[in-house]
PyMOL commands that place a pseudoatom at each C-alpha (Angstrom):
pseudoatom trace, name=CA, resn=MET, resi=1, chain=A, elem=C, hetatm=0, pos=[-17.918, -5.270, 2.393]
pseudoatom trace, name=CA, resn=ASP, resi=2, chain=A, elem=C, hetatm=0, pos=[-20.132, -7.495, 4.570]
pseudoatom trace, name=CA, resn=LEU, resi=3, chain=A, elem=C, hetatm=0, pos=[-23.628, -8.194, 3.238]
pseudoatom trace, name=CA, resn=SER, resi=4, chain=A, elem=C, hetatm=0, pos=[-26.701, -9.263, 5.227]
pseudoatom trace, name=CA, resn=THR, resi=5, chain=A, elem=C, hetatm=0, pos=[-26.681, -12.566, 3.327]
pseudoatom trace, name=CA, resn=GLY, resi=6, chain=A, elem=C, hetatm=0, pos=[-23.302, -13.471, 4.805]
pseudoatom trace, name=CA, resn=ASP, resi=7, chain=A, elem=C, hetatm=0, pos=[-21.630, -12.998, 1.437]
pseudoatom trace, name=CA, resn=ARG, resi=8, chain=A, elem=C, hetatm=0, pos=[-18.979, -10.342, 0.882]
pseudoatom trace, name=CA, resn=VAL, resi=9, chain=A, elem=C, hetatm=0, pos=[-18.017, -7.927, -1.864]
pseudoatom trace, name=CA, resn=VAL, resi=10, chain=A, elem=C, hetatm=0, pos=[-14.256, -8.031, -2.289]
pseudoatom trace, name=CA, resn=VAL, resi=11, chain=A, elem=C, hetatm=0, pos=[-12.566, -5.198, -4.194]
pseudoatom trace, name=CA, resn=GLN, resi=12, chain=A, elem=C, hetatm=0, pos=[-9.010, -5.430, -5.497]
pseudoatom trace, name=CA, resn=PRO, resi=13, chain=A, elem=C, hetatm=0, pos=[-8.269, -1.973, -6.968]
pseudoatom trace, name=CA, resn=ARG, resi=14, chain=A, elem=C, hetatm=0, pos=[-4.741, -2.666, -8.258]
pseudoatom trace, name=CA, resn=PHE, resi=15, chain=A, elem=C, hetatm=0, pos=[-3.219, 0.437, -9.915]
pseudoatom trace, name=CA, resn=THR, resi=16, chain=A, elem=C, hetatm=0, pos=[-6.082, 2.785, -10.800]
pseudoatom trace, name=CA, resn=GLY, resi=17, chain=A, elem=C, hetatm=0, pos=[-9.173, 1.444, -9.032]
pseudoatom trace, name=CA, resn=ALA, resi=18, chain=A, elem=C, hetatm=0, pos=[-11.043, 3.571, -6.492]
pseudoatom trace, name=CA, resn=LEU, resi=19, chain=A, elem=C, hetatm=0, pos=[-14.337, 3.554, -4.605]
pseudoatom trace, name=CA, resn=LEU, resi=20, chain=A, elem=C, hetatm=0, pos=[-16.289, 6.822, -4.955]
pseudoatom trace, name=CA, resn=ILE, resi=21, chain=A, elem=C, hetatm=0, pos=[-19.391, 7.948, -3.099]
pseudoatom trace, name=CA, resn=ASP, resi=22, chain=A, elem=C, hetatm=0, pos=[-21.903, 9.702, -5.378]
pseudoatom trace, name=CA, resn=ALA, resi=23, chain=A, elem=C, hetatm=0, pos=[-24.568, 11.929, -3.882]
pseudoatom trace, name=CA, resn=GLY, resi=24, chain=A, elem=C, hetatm=0, pos=[-25.568, 13.219, -7.310]
pseudoatom trace, name=CA, resn=ASP, resi=25, chain=A, elem=C, hetatm=0, pos=[-22.472, 15.387, -7.625]
pseudoatom trace, name=CA, resn=LEU, resi=26, chain=A, elem=C, hetatm=0, pos=[-19.952, 12.933, -9.067]
pseudoatom trace, name=CA, resn=PRO, resi=27, chain=A, elem=C, hetatm=0, pos=[-18.226, 14.665, -12.034]
pseudoatom trace, name=CA, resn=ASP, resi=28, chain=A, elem=C, hetatm=0, pos=[-18.991, 13.209, -15.449]
pseudoatom trace, name=CA, resn=GLU, resi=29, chain=A, elem=C, hetatm=0, pos=[-15.284, 12.583, -15.970]
pseudoatom trace, name=CA, resn=GLU, resi=30, chain=A, elem=C, hetatm=0, pos=[-15.212, 10.249, -12.958]
pseudoatom trace, name=CA, resn=ARG, resi=31, chain=A, elem=C, hetatm=0, pos=[-18.550, 8.626, -13.805]
pseudoatom trace, name=CA, resn=ARG, resi=32, chain=A, elem=C, hetatm=0, pos=[-17.200, 7.768, -17.261]
pseudoatom trace, name=CA, resn=TYR, resi=33, chain=A, elem=C, hetatm=0, pos=[-14.791, 5.277, -15.701]
pseudoatom trace, name=CA, resn=SER, resi=34, chain=A, elem=C, hetatm=0, pos=[-17.340, 3.701, -13.340]
pseudoatom trace, name=CA, resn=THR, resi=35, chain=A, elem=C, hetatm=0, pos=[-17.534, -0.034, -13.976]
pseudoatom trace, name=CA, resn=VAL, resi=36, chain=A, elem=C, hetatm=0, pos=[-19.801, -1.023, -11.049]
pseudoatom trace, name=CA, resn=ALA, resi=37, chain=A, elem=C, hetatm=0, pos=[-22.402, 1.057, -9.179]
pseudoatom trace, name=CA, resn=LEU, resi=38, chain=A, elem=C, hetatm=0, pos=[-24.139, -0.064, -5.964]
pseudoatom trace, name=CA, resn=GLU, resi=39, chain=A, elem=C, hetatm=0, pos=[-27.231, 1.722, -4.639]
pseudoatom trace, name=CA, resn=LEU, resi=40, chain=A, elem=C, hetatm=0, pos=[-26.944, 2.607, -0.947]
pseudoatom trace, name=CA, resn=GLY, resi=41, chain=A, elem=C, hetatm=0, pos=[-29.823, 2.755, 1.510]
pseudoatom trace, name=CA, resn=ASP, resi=42, chain=A, elem=C, hetatm=0, pos=[-29.568, 6.546, 1.927]
pseudoatom trace, name=CA, resn=GLY, resi=43, chain=A, elem=C, hetatm=0, pos=[-30.034, 7.260, -1.791]
pseudoatom trace, name=CA, resn=ARG, resi=44, chain=A, elem=C, hetatm=0, pos=[-26.376, 7.678, -2.626]
pseudoatom trace, name=CA, resn=SER, resi=45, chain=A, elem=C, hetatm=0, pos=[-24.385, 5.366, -4.886]
pseudoatom trace, name=CA, resn=LEU, resi=46, chain=A, elem=C, hetatm=0, pos=[-21.052, 3.645, -4.405]
pseudoatom trace, name=CA, resn=HIS, resi=47, chain=A, elem=C, hetatm=0, pos=[-19.076, 3.490, -7.637]
pseudoatom trace, name=CA, resn=TYR, resi=48, chain=A, elem=C, hetatm=0, pos=[-16.064, 1.368, -8.430]
pseudoatom trace, name=CA, resn=ARG, resi=49, chain=A, elem=C, hetatm=0, pos=[-14.115, 3.477, -10.907]
pseudoatom trace, name=CA, resn=ASP, resi=50, chain=A, elem=C, hetatm=0, pos=[-11.100, 2.074, -12.731]
pseudoatom trace, name=CA, resn=ILE, resi=51, chain=A, elem=C, hetatm=0, pos=[-9.385, 3.921, -15.577]
pseudoatom trace, name=CA, resn=ARG, resi=52, chain=A, elem=C, hetatm=0, pos=[-7.118, 1.065, -16.680]
pseudoatom trace, name=CA, resn=ARG, resi=53, chain=A, elem=C, hetatm=0, pos=[-9.630, -1.643, -15.688]
pseudoatom trace, name=CA, resn=LEU, resi=54, chain=A, elem=C, hetatm=0, pos=[-7.044, -3.862, -14.057]
pseudoatom trace, name=CA, resn=GLY, resi=55, chain=A, elem=C, hetatm=0, pos=[-8.857, -4.297, -10.750]
pseudoatom trace, name=CA, resn=THR, resi=56, chain=A, elem=C, hetatm=0, pos=[-11.677, -6.653, -9.801]
pseudoatom trace, name=CA, resn=VAL, resi=57, chain=A, elem=C, hetatm=0, pos=[-14.966, -6.578, -7.880]
pseudoatom trace, name=CA, resn=ALA, resi=58, chain=A, elem=C, hetatm=0, pos=[-16.177, -9.998, -6.748]
pseudoatom trace, name=CA, resn=LEU, resi=59, chain=A, elem=C, hetatm=0, pos=[-19.165, -11.328, -4.805]
pseudoatom trace, name=CA, resn=VAL, resi=60, chain=A, elem=C, hetatm=0, pos=[-17.906, -14.247, -2.712]
pseudoatom trace, name=CA, resn=THR, resi=61, chain=A, elem=C, hetatm=0, pos=[-19.454, -16.747, -0.317]
pseudoatom trace, name=CA, resn=PRO, resi=62, chain=A, elem=C, hetatm=0, pos=[-18.300, -16.970, 3.318]
pseudoatom trace, name=CA, resn=GLU, resi=63, chain=A, elem=C, hetatm=0, pos=[-16.333, -20.096, 2.435]
pseudoatom trace, name=CA, resn=ARG, resi=64, chain=A, elem=C, hetatm=0, pos=[-14.593, -18.431, -0.473]
pseudoatom trace, name=CA, resn=PHE, resi=65, chain=A, elem=C, hetatm=0, pos=[-13.793, -15.363, 1.628]
pseudoatom trace, name=CA, resn=ALA, resi=66, chain=A, elem=C, hetatm=0, pos=[-12.274, -17.555, 4.344]
pseudoatom trace, name=CA, resn=ALA, resi=67, chain=A, elem=C, hetatm=0, pos=[-10.022, -19.122, 1.709]
pseudoatom trace, name=CA, resn=ILE, resi=68, chain=A, elem=C, hetatm=0, pos=[-8.969, -15.687, 0.392]
pseudoatom trace, name=CA, resn=ASP, resi=69, chain=A, elem=C, hetatm=0, pos=[-8.327, -14.384, 3.903]
pseudoatom trace, name=CA, resn=ALA, resi=70, chain=A, elem=C, hetatm=0, pos=[-6.247, -17.436, 4.805]
pseudoatom trace, name=CA, resn=GLU, resi=71, chain=A, elem=C, hetatm=0, pos=[-3.827, -16.621, 1.989]
pseudoatom trace, name=CA, resn=LEU, resi=72, chain=A, elem=C, hetatm=0, pos=[-3.134, -13.101, 3.309]
pseudoatom trace, name=CA, resn=GLY, resi=73, chain=A, elem=C, hetatm=0, pos=[-0.480, -12.147, 5.834]
pseudoatom trace, name=CA, resn=VAL, resi=74, chain=A, elem=C, hetatm=0, pos=[-0.834, -9.994, 8.923]
pseudoatom trace, name=CA, resn=GLU, resi=75, chain=A, elem=C, hetatm=0, pos=[-2.260, -6.482, 8.570]
pseudoatom trace, name=CA, resn=PRO, resi=76, chain=A, elem=C, hetatm=0, pos=[0.449, -3.886, 9.358]
pseudoatom trace, name=CA, resn=LEU, resi=77, chain=A, elem=C, hetatm=0, pos=[-1.940, -1.821, 11.488]
pseudoatom trace, name=CA, resn=ASP, resi=78, chain=A, elem=C, hetatm=0, pos=[-3.114, -4.833, 13.481]
pseudoatom trace, name=CA, resn=ARG, resi=79, chain=A, elem=C, hetatm=0, pos=[-1.899, -5.026, 17.086]
pseudoatom trace, name=CA, resn=ALA, resi=80, chain=A, elem=C, hetatm=0, pos=[-0.392, -8.417, 16.257]
pseudoatom trace, name=CA, resn=PHE, resi=81, chain=A, elem=C, hetatm=0, pos=[2.094, -6.705, 13.945]
pseudoatom trace, name=CA, resn=THR, resi=82, chain=A, elem=C, hetatm=0, pos=[4.853, -6.112, 16.496]
pseudoatom trace, name=CA, resn=GLY, resi=83, chain=A, elem=C, hetatm=0, pos=[8.594, -5.889, 16.067]
pseudoatom trace, name=CA, resn=ASP, resi=84, chain=A, elem=C, hetatm=0, pos=[8.928, -9.432, 17.379]
pseudoatom trace, name=CA, resn=HIS, resi=85, chain=A, elem=C, hetatm=0, pos=[6.291, -10.679, 14.924]
pseudoatom trace, name=CA, resn=LEU, resi=86, chain=A, elem=C, hetatm=0, pos=[8.025, -8.997, 12.000]
pseudoatom trace, name=CA, resn=SER, resi=87, chain=A, elem=C, hetatm=0, pos=[11.334, -10.494, 13.119]
pseudoatom trace, name=CA, resn=VAL, resi=88, chain=A, elem=C, hetatm=0, pos=[9.803, -13.979, 12.934]
pseudoatom trace, name=CA, resn=LEU, resi=89, chain=A, elem=C, hetatm=0, pos=[8.384, -13.252, 9.472]
pseudoatom trace, name=CA, resn=LEU, resi=90, chain=A, elem=C, hetatm=0, pos=[11.797, -12.176, 8.155]
pseudoatom trace, name=CA, resn=ARG, resi=91, chain=A, elem=C, hetatm=0, pos=[13.804, -14.961, 9.750]
pseudoatom trace, name=CA, resn=GLY, resi=92, chain=A, elem=C, hetatm=0, pos=[15.547, -17.242, 7.279]
pseudoatom trace, name=CA, resn=ARG, resi=93, chain=A, elem=C, hetatm=0, pos=[14.293, -15.414, 4.179]
pseudoatom trace, name=CA, resn=HIS, resi=94, chain=A, elem=C, hetatm=0, pos=[16.884, -14.829, 1.468]
pseudoatom trace, name=CA, resn=GLN, resi=95, chain=A, elem=C, hetatm=0, pos=[14.862, -12.461, -0.737]
pseudoatom trace, name=CA, resn=ALA, resi=96, chain=A, elem=C, hetatm=0, pos=[15.381, -8.698, -0.698]
pseudoatom trace, name=CA, resn=ILE, resi=97, chain=A, elem=C, hetatm=0, pos=[13.668, -7.079, 2.283]
pseudoatom trace, name=CA, resn=LYS, resi=98, chain=A, elem=C, hetatm=0, pos=[11.570, -4.846, 0.037]
pseudoatom trace, name=CA, resn=LYS, resi=99, chain=A, elem=C, hetatm=0, pos=[10.265, -7.826, -1.930]
pseudoatom trace, name=CA, resn=VAL, resi=100, chain=A, elem=C, hetatm=0, pos=[9.314, -9.616, 1.302]
pseudoatom trace, name=CA, resn=LEU, resi=101, chain=A, elem=C, hetatm=0, pos=[7.469, -6.564, 2.641]
pseudoatom trace, name=CA, resn=MET, resi=102, chain=A, elem=C, hetatm=0, pos=[5.412, -6.380, -0.565]
pseudoatom trace, name=CA, resn=ASP, resi=103, chain=A, elem=C, hetatm=0, pos=[4.509, -10.085, -0.527]
pseudoatom trace, name=CA, resn=GLN, resi=104, chain=A, elem=C, hetatm=0, pos=[0.837, -9.981, 0.495]
pseudoatom trace, name=CA, resn=ARG, resi=105, chain=A, elem=C, hetatm=0, pos=[1.074, -13.552, 1.805]
pseudoatom trace, name=CA, resn=ILE, resi=106, chain=A, elem=C, hetatm=0, pos=[3.535, -12.318, 4.443]
pseudoatom trace, name=CA, resn=VAL, resi=107, chain=A, elem=C, hetatm=0, pos=[2.305, -8.793, 5.242]
pseudoatom trace, name=CA, resn=ALA, resi=108, chain=A, elem=C, hetatm=0, pos=[-0.948, -7.584, 3.666]
pseudoatom trace, name=CA, resn=GLY, resi=109, chain=A, elem=C, hetatm=0, pos=[-1.220, -3.961, 2.605]
pseudoatom trace, name=CA, resn=ILE, resi=110, chain=A, elem=C, hetatm=0, pos=[2.262, -2.575, 1.949]
pseudoatom trace, name=CA, resn=GLY, resi=111, chain=A, elem=C, hetatm=0, pos=[2.521, -1.286, -1.616]
pseudoatom trace, name=CA, resn=ASN, resi=112, chain=A, elem=C, hetatm=0, pos=[5.573, -0.117, -3.517]
pseudoatom trace, name=CA, resn=ILE, resi=113, chain=A, elem=C, hetatm=0, pos=[5.408, 3.536, -2.458]
pseudoatom trace, name=CA, resn=TYR, resi=114, chain=A, elem=C, hetatm=0, pos=[5.076, 2.735, 1.236]
pseudoatom trace, name=CA, resn=ALA, resi=115, chain=A, elem=C, hetatm=0, pos=[7.765, 0.039, 1.183]
pseudoatom trace, name=CA, resn=ASN, resi=116, chain=A, elem=C, hetatm=0, pos=[10.203, 2.608, -0.252]
pseudoatom trace, name=CA, resn=GLU, resi=117, chain=A, elem=C, hetatm=0, pos=[9.293, 5.207, 2.344]
pseudoatom trace, name=CA, resn=ALA, resi=118, chain=A, elem=C, hetatm=0, pos=[9.364, 2.849, 5.336]
pseudoatom trace, name=CA, resn=LEU, resi=119, chain=A, elem=C, hetatm=0, pos=[12.742, 1.380, 4.402]
pseudoatom trace, name=CA, resn=TRP, resi=120, chain=A, elem=C, hetatm=0, pos=[14.202, 4.875, 4.000]
pseudoatom trace, name=CA, resn=ARG, resi=121, chain=A, elem=C, hetatm=0, pos=[12.860, 5.944, 7.393]
pseudoatom trace, name=CA, resn=ALA, resi=122, chain=A, elem=C, hetatm=0, pos=[14.343, 2.829, 8.988]
pseudoatom trace, name=CA, resn=GLY, resi=123, chain=A, elem=C, hetatm=0, pos=[17.685, 3.335, 7.218]
pseudoatom trace, name=CA, resn=ILE, resi=124, chain=A, elem=C, hetatm=0, pos=[17.615, -0.100, 5.576]
pseudoatom trace, name=CA, resn=ASP, resi=125, chain=A, elem=C, hetatm=0, pos=[18.812, -0.845, 2.035]
pseudoatom trace, name=CA, resn=PRO, resi=126, chain=A, elem=C, hetatm=0, pos=[15.816, -2.309, 0.110]
pseudoatom trace, name=CA, resn=SER, resi=127, chain=A, elem=C, hetatm=0, pos=[18.076, -4.900, -1.546]
pseudoatom trace, name=CA, resn=ARG, resi=128, chain=A, elem=C, hetatm=0, pos=[19.342, -6.391, 1.719]
pseudoatom trace, name=CA, resn=GLU, resi=129, chain=A, elem=C, hetatm=0, pos=[18.525, -10.021, 2.448]
pseudoatom trace, name=CA, resn=ALA, resi=130, chain=A, elem=C, hetatm=0, pos=[15.466, -10.009, 4.680]
pseudoatom trace, name=CA, resn=GLY, resi=131, chain=A, elem=C, hetatm=0, pos=[16.829, -12.639, 7.046]
pseudoatom trace, name=CA, resn=GLY, resi=132, chain=A, elem=C, hetatm=0, pos=[19.927, -10.521, 7.639]
pseudoatom trace, name=CA, resn=VAL, resi=133, chain=A, elem=C, hetatm=0, pos=[18.045, -7.523, 9.064]
pseudoatom trace, name=CA, resn=GLY, resi=134, chain=A, elem=C, hetatm=0, pos=[18.943, -7.229, 12.753]
pseudoatom trace, name=CA, resn=LEU, resi=135, chain=A, elem=C, hetatm=0, pos=[16.465, -7.175, 15.623]
pseudoatom trace, name=CA, resn=ASN, resi=136, chain=A, elem=C, hetatm=0, pos=[16.861, -3.457, 16.403]
pseudoatom trace, name=CA, resn=GLU, resi=137, chain=A, elem=C, hetatm=0, pos=[16.523, -2.669, 12.707]
pseudoatom trace, name=CA, resn=THR, resi=138, chain=A, elem=C, hetatm=0, pos=[13.411, -4.829, 12.512]
pseudoatom trace, name=CA, resn=PHE, resi=139, chain=A, elem=C, hetatm=0, pos=[11.771, -2.920, 15.348]
pseudoatom trace, name=CA, resn=ALA, resi=140, chain=A, elem=C, hetatm=0, pos=[12.657, 0.381, 13.648]
pseudoatom trace, name=CA, resn=LEU, resi=141, chain=A, elem=C, hetatm=0, pos=[11.242, -0.937, 10.373]
pseudoatom trace, name=CA, resn=ARG, resi=142, chain=A, elem=C, hetatm=0, pos=[7.990, -2.036, 12.028]
pseudoatom trace, name=CA, resn=ASP, resi=143, chain=A, elem=C, hetatm=0, pos=[7.542, 1.454, 13.514]
pseudoatom trace, name=CA, resn=ALA, resi=144, chain=A, elem=C, hetatm=0, pos=[8.373, 3.083, 10.165]
pseudoatom trace, name=CA, resn=ILE, resi=145, chain=A, elem=C, hetatm=0, pos=[5.782, 0.945, 8.354]
pseudoatom trace, name=CA, resn=VAL, resi=146, chain=A, elem=C, hetatm=0, pos=[3.060, 1.794, 10.866]
pseudoatom trace, name=CA, resn=ASP, resi=147, chain=A, elem=C, hetatm=0, pos=[3.927, 5.509, 10.850]
pseudoatom trace, name=CA, resn=VAL, resi=148, chain=A, elem=C, hetatm=0, pos=[3.979, 5.764, 7.046]
pseudoatom trace, name=CA, resn=LEU, resi=149, chain=A, elem=C, hetatm=0, pos=[0.647, 3.972, 6.620]
pseudoatom trace, name=CA, resn=THR, resi=150, chain=A, elem=C, hetatm=0, pos=[-1.024, 5.913, 9.445]
pseudoatom trace, name=CA, resn=GLU, resi=151, chain=A, elem=C, hetatm=0, pos=[0.121, 9.255, 8.008]
pseudoatom trace, name=CA, resn=SER, resi=152, chain=A, elem=C, hetatm=0, pos=[-0.962, 8.306, 4.495]
pseudoatom trace, name=CA, resn=ILE, resi=153, chain=A, elem=C, hetatm=0, pos=[-4.425, 7.256, 5.661]
pseudoatom trace, name=CA, resn=ALA, resi=154, chain=A, elem=C, hetatm=0, pos=[-4.817, 10.545, 7.537]
pseudoatom trace, name=CA, resn=LEU, resi=155, chain=A, elem=C, hetatm=0, pos=[-3.952, 12.399, 4.308]
pseudoatom trace, name=CA, resn=ARG, resi=156, chain=A, elem=C, hetatm=0, pos=[-6.312, 10.205, 2.208]
pseudoatom trace, name=CA, resn=GLY, resi=157, chain=A, elem=C, hetatm=0, pos=[-3.622, 8.360, 0.261]
pseudoatom trace, name=CA, resn=THR, resi=158, chain=A, elem=C, hetatm=0, pos=[-1.085, 9.209, -2.421]
pseudoatom trace, name=CA, resn=SER, resi=159, chain=A, elem=C, hetatm=0, pos=[-2.119, 10.735, -5.747]
pseudoatom trace, name=CA, resn=PHE, resi=160, chain=A, elem=C, hetatm=0, pos=[0.326, 11.048, -8.623]
pseudoatom trace, name=CA, resn=ARG, resi=161, chain=A, elem=C, hetatm=0, pos=[-2.099, 10.685, -11.527]
pseudoatom trace, name=CA, resn=ASP, resi=162, chain=A, elem=C, hetatm=0, pos=[-5.257, 8.614, -11.175]
pseudoatom trace, name=CA, resn=TYR, resi=163, chain=A, elem=C, hetatm=0, pos=[-5.857, 7.833, -7.501]
pseudoatom trace, name=CA, resn=ARG, resi=164, chain=A, elem=C, hetatm=0, pos=[-8.812, 9.563, -5.790]
pseudoatom trace, name=CA, resn=ASP, resi=165, chain=A, elem=C, hetatm=0, pos=[-10.368, 9.159, -2.343]
pseudoatom trace, name=CA, resn=THR, resi=166, chain=A, elem=C, hetatm=0, pos=[-14.059, 8.332, -1.819]
pseudoatom trace, name=CA, resn=SER, resi=167, chain=A, elem=C, hetatm=0, pos=[-15.103, 11.958, -2.359]
pseudoatom trace, name=CA, resn=GLY, resi=168, chain=A, elem=C, hetatm=0, pos=[-13.197, 12.159, -5.656]
pseudoatom trace, name=CA, resn=ALA, resi=169, chain=A, elem=C, hetatm=0, pos=[-10.432, 14.342, -4.199]
pseudoatom trace, name=CA, resn=ARG, resi=170, chain=A, elem=C, hetatm=0, pos=[-6.709, 13.781, -4.619]
pseudoatom trace, name=CA, resn=GLY, resi=171, chain=A, elem=C, hetatm=0, pos=[-4.835, 12.264, -1.700]
pseudoatom trace, name=CA, resn=GLY, resi=172, chain=A, elem=C, hetatm=0, pos=[-2.323, 14.533, 0.010]
pseudoatom trace, name=CA, resn=PHE, resi=173, chain=A, elem=C, hetatm=0, pos=[0.481, 12.174, 1.012]
pseudoatom trace, name=CA, resn=ALA, resi=174, chain=A, elem=C, hetatm=0, pos=[2.507, 12.735, -2.178]
pseudoatom trace, name=CA, resn=GLU, resi=175, chain=A, elem=C, hetatm=0, pos=[3.712, 16.019, -0.702]
pseudoatom trace, name=CA, resn=ARG, resi=176, chain=A, elem=C, hetatm=0, pos=[5.117, 14.116, 2.291]
pseudoatom trace, name=CA, resn=LEU, resi=177, chain=A, elem=C, hetatm=0, pos=[7.120, 11.561, 0.327]
pseudoatom trace, name=CA, resn=SER, resi=178, chain=A, elem=C, hetatm=0, pos=[10.797, 11.605, 1.239]
pseudoatom trace, name=CA, resn=VAL, resi=179, chain=A, elem=C, hetatm=0, pos=[12.247, 9.359, -1.478]
pseudoatom trace, name=CA, resn=TYR, resi=180, chain=A, elem=C, hetatm=0, pos=[9.661, 7.867, -3.828]
pseudoatom trace, name=CA, resn=GLY, resi=181, chain=A, elem=C, hetatm=0, pos=[9.348, 10.053, -6.919]
pseudoatom trace, name=CA, resn=HIS, resi=182, chain=A, elem=C, hetatm=0, pos=[12.525, 11.952, -6.004]
pseudoatom trace, name=CA, resn=ALA, resi=183, chain=A, elem=C, hetatm=0, pos=[15.238, 9.869, -7.691]
pseudoatom trace, name=CA, resn=GLY, resi=184, chain=A, elem=C, hetatm=0, pos=[18.159, 12.102, -8.627]
pseudoatom trace, name=CA, resn=GLY, resi=185, chain=A, elem=C, hetatm=0, pos=[17.362, 14.591, -5.885]
pseudoatom trace, name=CA, resn=GLY, resi=186, chain=A, elem=C, hetatm=0, pos=[19.012, 15.003, -2.525]
pseudoatom trace, name=CA, resn=CYS, resi=187, chain=A, elem=C, hetatm=0, pos=[18.334, 12.707, 0.435]
pseudoatom trace, name=CA, resn=PRO, resi=188, chain=A, elem=C, hetatm=0, pos=[16.344, 14.651, 3.055]
pseudoatom trace, name=CA, resn=ARG, resi=189, chain=A, elem=C, hetatm=0, pos=[18.431, 13.034, 5.790]
pseudoatom trace, name=CA, resn=CYS, resi=190, chain=A, elem=C, hetatm=0, pos=[22.034, 13.267, 4.560]
pseudoatom trace, name=CA, resn=GLY, resi=191, chain=A, elem=C, hetatm=0, pos=[21.907, 15.251, 1.322]
pseudoatom trace, name=CA, resn=HIS, resi=192, chain=A, elem=C, hetatm=0, pos=[23.440, 12.573, -0.889]
pseudoatom trace, name=CA, resn=ARG, resi=193, chain=A, elem=C, hetatm=0, pos=[21.908, 11.837, -4.282]
pseudoatom trace, name=CA, resn=LEU, resi=194, chain=A, elem=C, hetatm=0, pos=[18.929, 9.459, -4.266]
pseudoatom trace, name=CA, resn=ILE, resi=195, chain=A, elem=C, hetatm=0, pos=[19.197, 6.466, -6.596]
pseudoatom trace, name=CA, resn=GLY, resi=196, chain=A, elem=C, hetatm=0, pos=[16.313, 5.089, -8.651]
pseudoatom trace, name=CA, resn=THR, resi=197, chain=A, elem=C, hetatm=0, pos=[16.456, 1.480, -9.837]
pseudoatom trace, name=CA, resn=HIS, resi=198, chain=A, elem=C, hetatm=0, pos=[14.256, -1.400, -11.012]
pseudoatom trace, name=CA, resn=ALA, resi=199, chain=A, elem=C, hetatm=0, pos=[16.835, -4.015, -10.011]
pseudoatom trace, name=CA, resn=VAL, resi=200, chain=A, elem=C, hetatm=0, pos=[15.382, -4.974, -6.621]
pseudoatom trace, name=CA, resn=ASP, resi=201, chain=A, elem=C, hetatm=0, pos=[11.989, -6.433, -7.573]
pseudoatom trace, name=CA, resn=GLY, resi=202, chain=A, elem=C, hetatm=0, pos=[11.131, -5.027, -10.988]
pseudoatom trace, name=CA, resn=ARG, resi=203, chain=A, elem=C, hetatm=0, pos=[9.303, -2.057, -9.456]
pseudoatom trace, name=CA, resn=MET, resi=204, chain=A, elem=C, hetatm=0, pos=[10.757, 1.410, -8.984]
pseudoatom trace, name=CA, resn=THR, resi=205, chain=A, elem=C, hetatm=0, pos=[12.961, 1.494, -5.910]
pseudoatom trace, name=CA, resn=VAL, resi=206, chain=A, elem=C, hetatm=0, pos=[14.388, 4.777, -4.643]
pseudoatom trace, name=CA, resn=LEU, resi=207, chain=A, elem=C, hetatm=0, pos=[17.038, 4.775, -1.943]
pseudoatom trace, name=CA, resn=CYS, resi=208, chain=A, elem=C, hetatm=0, pos=[19.969, 6.623, -0.476]
pseudoatom trace, name=CA, resn=ALA, resi=209, chain=A, elem=C, hetatm=0, pos=[23.045, 4.390, -0.761]
pseudoatom trace, name=CA, resn=HIS, resi=210, chain=A, elem=C, hetatm=0, pos=[24.820, 6.561, 1.807]
pseudoatom trace, name=CA, resn=CYS, resi=211, chain=A, elem=C, hetatm=0, pos=[22.455, 6.288, 4.774]
pseudoatom trace, name=CA, resn=GLN, resi=212, chain=A, elem=C, hetatm=0, pos=[20.481, 3.110, 3.973]
pseudoatom trace, name=CA, resn=LYS, resi=213, chain=A, elem=C, hetatm=0, pos=[22.681, 0.183, 4.936]
for i in range(1, 213): cmd.bond("trace and resi %d" % i, "trace and resi %d" % (i + 1))
show_as sticks, trace
zoom trace
């Protein structure tokens, strides 16, 4: 958030953090987990609510913000994030493609759920070496990433347990998930059993070994 002083408020919500707008109707249950409240000019309040208290809210100078921003990769919804750009980012990397996608220093903003979904849509095995992903596959992956994020934003995010949007409502993208949260079920594309594993990067990875190559 940009302030008139030139400083910025930087929020890193991690697993359970959320920003909620309160017009006097924020439920007591949500207010109980509010750790920071900012008064807005129209009389409402902006609350940072964090059940597990793993996130951070920081006031930073322009210089400090520039340093933070310099450490982040390209935004996936930025026009600069093209198939060619992604191909350059993956070139020569030996880590698993899913791990590279979730490295915020390379691409900023792809979390575990969306990495799973995008790789399934593109038909790419999450454990594949990033540098070995072909050009056509890279273009398909770029489009899958953009589509997944755009759809999730339109549906106000993904709520399994704690996540809420700014109005305190649950996000609706969980109902659109094809693989994440469905380990053991059938692949929506080919019908084969979906596999759940923590072997790729320590986080839950769900894939179809039959149609993700």
